[in-house]
C-alpha positions in Angstrom: 3.8 27.6 130.0 6.1 26.7 127.1 9.5 28.2 126.5 8.3 29.6 123.2 5.7 31.6 125.0 8.5 33.3 127.0 10.2 34.5 123.9 7.1 36.0 122.4 7.3 38.7 125.0 9.8 41.4 123.8 11.1 42.1 127.3 12.2 38.6 127.9 13.7 38.4 124.4 15.7 41.6 124.9 16.9 40.4 128.3 18.1 37.1 126.8 19.9 38.9 124.0 21.6 41.2 126.5 22.7 38.4 128.7 24.1 36.5 125.7 25.9 39.5 124.5 27.3 40.2 128.0 28.6 36.6 128.2 30.1 36.5 124.6 31.5 40.1 124.6 34.9 39.2 126.4 35.5 36.5 123.8 34.2 38.2 120.7 35.5 41.7 121.1 39.2 40.8 120.9 38.5 38.9 117.7 36.5 41.7 116.2 39.2 44.2 117.2 41.8 42.2 115.3 39.6 42.3 112.2 38.1 45.7 112.4 41.3 47.6 113.2 42.9 46.9 109.8 39.6 47.6 108.1 39.3 50.9 109.9 42.9 51.8 109.0 42.2 51.0 105.4 39.0 53.1 105.4 40.9 56.0 106.9 43.7 55.8 104.4 41.1 55.7 101.6 39.3 58.7 103.1 42.6 60.7 103.3 43.4 59.9 99.6 39.9 61.0 98.5 40.2 64.2 100.6 43.5 65.1 99.0 42.3 64.4 95.5 39.2 66.4 96.1 41.2 69.3 97.5 43.4 69.3 94.4 40.4 69.2 92.1 38.8 72.1 93.9 42.0 74.1 93.7 42.2 73.5 90.0 38.6 74.5 89.6 39.2 77.6 91.6 42.2 78.5 89.4 40.1 78.0 86.2 37.3 80.2 87.6 39.9 82.9 88.5 41.2 82.7 85.0 37.7 83.1 83.6 37.0 86.1 85.8 40.3 87.7 84.7 39.4 87.2 81.0 36.0 88.7 81.5 37.4 91.7 83.3 40.0 92.2 80.6 37.2 92.1 77.9 35.1 94.6 79.8 38.1 96.9 80.2 38.9 96.6 76.5 35.3 97.4 75.5 35.3 100.4 77.9 38.6 101.6 76.6 37.2 101.3 73.0 34.0 103.1 73.9 36.0 105.8 75.7 38.2 106.1 72.6 35.1 106.4 70.3 33.5 109.0 72.6 36.8 110.9 72.8 37.1 110.9 69.0 33.5 112.1 68.6 34.1 114.8 71.2 37.3 116.0 69.5 35.7 116.0 66.2 32.7 118.0 67.5 35.1 120.5 69.1 37.1 120.9 66.0 34.0 121.6 64.0 33.0 124.4 66.3 36.5 126.0 66.1 36.5 126.5 62.4 34.3 129.2 60.9 31.6 128.1 58.6 32.2 129.0 54.9 
């Protein structure tokens, strides 16, 4: 049986990889921790900055939407007031026509 035949079996390959990782982990992890910690810190800082900028943009968008809603409500109120004024004028005119005797 050749050694290449052993590594064709997935179980043996997985066991060999696990054993190698177990032997190398005590040496590699401290090196990786020294490299990954600054990278993780930088990624977190970038995430915080993106979060803050997004929060500001959403707040500005909310304010713009509130302004738009207020303008729409004001226009509706103005139209309703104008319509009520026209209706009142018509009602007053109709009432004044019935008060005077016909010639």
